[in-house]
Residue, then its C-alpha position, 0 to 999 in steps of 0.5 A: m370793288i363792287v359786289k352785287e348779290t342775290k340769293n344764288y348769284e354774286k356779281v363782282e366788279r373790280y376796278n384798279v384803285e390807282v387807275t381809278e384815282v388818276i381818272a377821278e382826279s382828272y374828272k375833278s379838274i374838268i368839273n371844276n373848270l366847267g364852273e361847278d363846285v366839286h365840293r357840293e354834296g351832289i357832285l362830291n362823289t361824281p369824279v369817282r363814279a365817272a371814273k368807274a363808269m368810263q373804265y366800264l364803257t371802255h373795258g373792251y381794251q382788256v378783252d381779246p375778241l379772237e380768244i373769245l371766239k376760239s374758246a367755243m369753236f366746234t366742228e360741224d358740217h353745216k354750210h348754210m347761213i347763220i345769222v345773229k341779228d338785233i345785237e345791242v351795240y353801245s360804244m363811245c365816239e372817239h371824236h367827242m367821247l359821246p355815246f353811239f348806240g344801235k343794233a348789229h346784224i351778223a351772219y357767216i357761212p361755216n366752212g367746217k367750224i361753227v361758234g357758240l352763238s353767245k360768242i357773237p354778241r360778246i365780240v361785238d361788246a369787246f370791240a364796241r366797248r372802246m373809243q370807236v368809229q362805227e366804220r372801224l367797229t364794223d370791219q373789226i367784227k367782220n375781220c375777227i370772225q373771218d380770222a377765227l373761223n375761216p368761213l365761206g363768208v361774213a356779213v356785218v351791218i350796224e345801224a346806230q344813232h350818234m349823240c355827237m350828231q344829236m346832242r351837239g353840232i348838227q343836232k339831227q335827232n332822227s338820223v341813223t348811220t348804217t355801215s356794212s362789211f362783207t367777205g367771201a360769199f356775201e360779196k355775191d349779190k344773191t347771198r347779200k340780198e338774202f342776208i339783207s332780206l332775213i335781217s329786215n324780216k320781223f318773225s312773229 
């Protein structure tokens, strides 16, 4: 357990001891097989630190995104587009276990129900903090909002940089991957163009 304290706030991180020990032993074996001395001072505690870091980076498996949305749904007669844009995304490529990161832009048109705005970034995290591919992540976010709110339409666009393309393989440092997924009203050209225009604008 890690406790971070300030005068008026306490943050507690809890890790399953048995799971942490198993993952740490695996990291110890990997580090050793890479040719590093696992007993060297700078490496000695790395397996445990790496085990805790990996559990945090994949903690989305322990979270139910649908329940997150359902916990803050409200009846509201608003039928215009609601957009939450520039949501930071940090995820782990399931092919090479290297990070990909960027921004998500999400919109929906209510159909009698709205959701607390903070819940949108929370479900992004819930799905992103798993072994992922960007295409699936985009669809999962869209489907979750559609299932929870039954809105008139949902739009999700993710722009991300992938370390598996930048650090290894093709090594193209400036490449950005964009994925999109739409339902309902956003499948109409006019509505989709309005959404793209709004997420592209930078308001001063």
